[in-house]
C-alpha positions in Angstrom: 24.7 -177.2 90.8 22.0 -179.8 90.1 19.3 -181.6 91.9 16.4 -183.9 91.1 14.2 -183.5 94.2 14.0 -181.5 97.3 16.3 -183.8 99.3 18.9 -183.8 96.6 18.6 -180.1 96.1 19.0 -179.5 99.9 22.2 -181.7 99.8 23.6 -179.8 96.8 23.0 -176.5 98.4 24.6 -177.7 101.6 27.7 -178.9 99.6 27.8 -175.5 98.0 28.3 -173.9 101.4 24.9 -172.6 102.3 23.9 -172.9 105.9 20.9 -175.0 107.0 19.1 -171.8 108.0 19.6 -170.2 104.6 18.4 -173.4 102.8 15.4 -173.8 105.0 14.5 -170.1 104.5 14.8 -170.6 100.7 12.5 -173.6 100.7 9.9 -171.6 102.7 10.2 -168.4 100.8 7.5 -167.1 98.4 8.2 -167.4 94.7 6.3 -165.5 92.1 6.3 -167.6 88.9 3.7 -168.9 86.5 5.4 -172.3 87.2 3.4 -172.5 90.4 0.0 -172.0 88.8 -2.5 -174.3 90.5 -0.1 -175.3 93.2 -1.8 -175.2 96.7 -0.3 -172.4 98.8 0.7 -174.7 101.6 2.2 -177.4 99.3 6.0 -177.9 99.4 8.3 -177.3 96.5 8.7 -181.0 95.8 8.4 -181.6 92.0 10.0 -178.3 90.9 13.7 -179.1 91.3 14.4 -179.9 87.7 17.6 -182.0 87.4 20.2 -180.0 85.5 23.5 -178.2 86.0 23.1 -174.6 86.9 25.6 -171.7 86.8 25.0 -168.9 89.3 27.0 -166.1 90.7 29.4 -166.8 93.6 27.5 -164.4 95.8 24.1 -165.8 95.0 21.8 -166.6 97.9 20.1 -170.0 98.3 16.8 -168.4 97.3 18.4 -167.0 94.1 19.7 -170.4 93.3 16.2 -171.9 93.6 14.9 -169.0 91.5 17.3 -170.0 88.8 16.1 -173.6 89.0 12.5 -172.6 88.8 13.1 -170.2 85.9 14.8 -173.0 84.0 11.9 -175.4 84.6 9.4 -172.9 83.5 11.3 -172.4 80.3 10.9 -176.1 79.7 7.2 -175.8 80.3 6.8 -172.9 77.9 9.1 -174.3 75.2 7.1 -177.5 75.1 3.7 -176.0 75.5 3.1 -178.3 78.5 0.2 -176.3 80.0 -1.9 -176.7 76.9 -0.9 -180.3 76.3 -1.6 -181.2 80.0 -5.0 -179.6 79.6 -5.7 -181.8 76.6 -5.2 -184.8 79.0 -7.6 -183.3 81.6 -4.8 -182.0 83.8 -3.8 -178.6 85.0 -0.1 -177.7 85.3 0.3 -178.9 89.0 -1.6 -182.2 88.2 0.6 -182.8 85.2 3.8 -182.3 87.2 2.4 -184.5 89.9 1.6 -187.3 87.5 4.9 -186.9 85.7 6.6 -187.3 89.1 5.0 -190.8 89.4 6.0 -191.7 85.9 9.6 -190.6 86.8 9.6 -192.8 89.9 8.2 -195.7 88.0 10.8 -195.5 85.2 13.7 -193.0 85.0 15.1 -192.3 81.5 17.4 -189.3 82.1 20.4 -191.5 82.9 20.2 -193.7 79.8 23.6 -193.8 78.1 22.6 -193.6 74.4 19.9 -191.6 72.5 18.4 -194.9 71.3 18.0 -196.3 74.8 16.6 -193.0 76.1 14.1 -192.9 73.2 13.0 -196.5 74.0 12.7 -195.6 77.6 10.6 -192.6 76.8 8.2 -194.7 74.7 7.7 -196.9 77.8 7.1 -193.8 79.9 4.4 -192.7 77.3 2.7 -196.1 77.8 2.9 -195.8 81.6 1.5 -192.2 81.4 -1.4 -193.4 79.2 -2.4 -196.1 81.8 -2.4 -193.5 84.6 -4.3 -190.9 82.6 -6.9 -193.4 81.5 -7.4 -194.5 85.2 -7.5 -190.9 86.4 -10.1 -189.9 83.9 -12.2 -192.9 84.9 -12.0 -191.9 88.6 -10.2 -195.2 89.3 -7.3 -195.8 91.5 -4.0 -195.1 89.8 -2.6 -198.3 91.5 1.0 -197.2 91.5 3.1 -199.3 93.9 5.8 -196.6 93.9 3.4 -194.2 95.5 3.0 -196.7 98.3 6.8 -196.9 98.7 6.9 -193.1 98.8 4.1 -193.1 101.5 6.1 -195.5 103.6 9.3 -193.5 103.3 7.4 -190.2 104.0 5.8 -191.7 107.2 9.2 -193.4 108.1 7.5 -196.7 108.2 9.9 -199.6 107.9 8.2 -202.4 106.0 10.0 -205.6 104.9 10.5 -205.8 101.2 8.6 -209.1 101.0 5.5 -207.8 102.8 3.8 -206.4 99.8 0.3 -206.4 101.4 1.4 -204.2 104.2 3.1 -201.8 101.8 0.1 -201.3 99.5 -2.3 -201.1 102.5 -0.5 -198.0 104.0 -3.2 -195.5 105.0 -1.8 -192.4 103.3 -3.3 -190.0 100.7 -0.1 -190.6 98.8 -0.9 -194.3 98.4 -2.7 -194.6 95.1 -3.1 -198.3 95.6 -5.5 -197.4 98.4 -7.0 -194.0 97.4 -8.4 -192.7 94.1 -6.9 -189.7 92.3 -3.5 -188.1 92.4 -1.3 -187.8 95.5 -1.6 -184.4 97.3 1.8 -183.3 95.9 4.4 -184.6 93.5 6.6 -187.4 94.8 9.7 -186.5 93.0 10.9 -183.9 90.4 10.2 -185.3 87.0 12.7 -185.3 84.2 12.1 -183.8 80.8 11.0 -187.1 79.2 8.5 -187.9 82.1 6.9 -184.4 81.6 6.7 -184.9 77.9 5.3 -188.4 78.3 2.3 -187.1 80.4 1.8 -184.3 77.8 1.9 -186.7 74.9 0.9 -190.2 76.2 0.7 -193.2 73.9 -2.5 -193.6 71.9 -3.2 -197.0 73.3 -6.0 -198.5 75.4 -4.2 -200.3 78.2 -5.2 -200.3 81.9 -2.2 -202.1 83.4 1.6 -202.2 83.1 4.4 -204.1 84.8 8.1 -203.6 84.7 9.8 -206.8 83.7 13.0 -208.2 85.0 14.4 -207.9 81.5 14.1 -204.1 81.5 11.0 -204.1 79.3 7.6 -202.8 80.2 4.6 -205.1 79.6 1.1 -203.7 79.1 -2.3 -205.3 79.4 -6.0 -204.5 78.9 -7.4 -207.0 81.4 -6.6 -208.1 84.9 -6.0 -211.7 83.6 -3.5 -210.4 81.0 -1.7 -208.3 83.6 -1.4 -211.1 86.1 0.0 -213.3 83.3 2.6 -210.6 82.4 3.6 -210.3 86.1 3.9 -214.1 86.5 6.0 -214.5 83.3 8.1 -211.4 83.3 8.4 -210.0 86.9 9.8 -212.5 89.3 12.3 -210.2 91.1 11.0 -206.6 90.6 7.5 -207.5 91.7 8.8 -208.4 95.1 9.3 -204.7 95.6 
């Protein structure tokens, strides 16, 4: 069984034959794991459904399935020394996972078909992570459009794709175009490369990035540079 976020995990559990009541109970159960260090007690489990294939006993409960998922993710955290590496970036474990979830939504690398393309994608993620970490440390707005999209989806607000101003103006703590700091909770479950990108960001000095229509990511140090990159390389994607 696999899942990359809470919605997908719920769907996978449903497909596996678990009842809605069992699934809801599993998502509201208490879990004792170092993985949840720094996680607010009332925060949902968004961000912890590490995308992978899991093998569990036929008689496993929905809660036991989630325990398997969380145990696997914590092994990833331990093996890659993520707690210490996040700390080097000024982030605790929960903040690191939250920021990695934004990087994941900005650019997903897990589905790249070759090792070469996945590595190139990962390097782009490292650059994106560097921009966000630099802004976070400075107390500036992260400025991630994808968090505005998430805020709209979460609030079930239907905004036309061409109404960018309405989208980025949504009054939600998840909207990092409007509010400083990280969102209250992760906005997706980050893949391995996104977690690693936040733990080991690029050693650059950029403040902006834009995803180009050609599949490349373009970075800038000034607003003018960024606007030029957007005008030259982002005709379609920048329409959100």
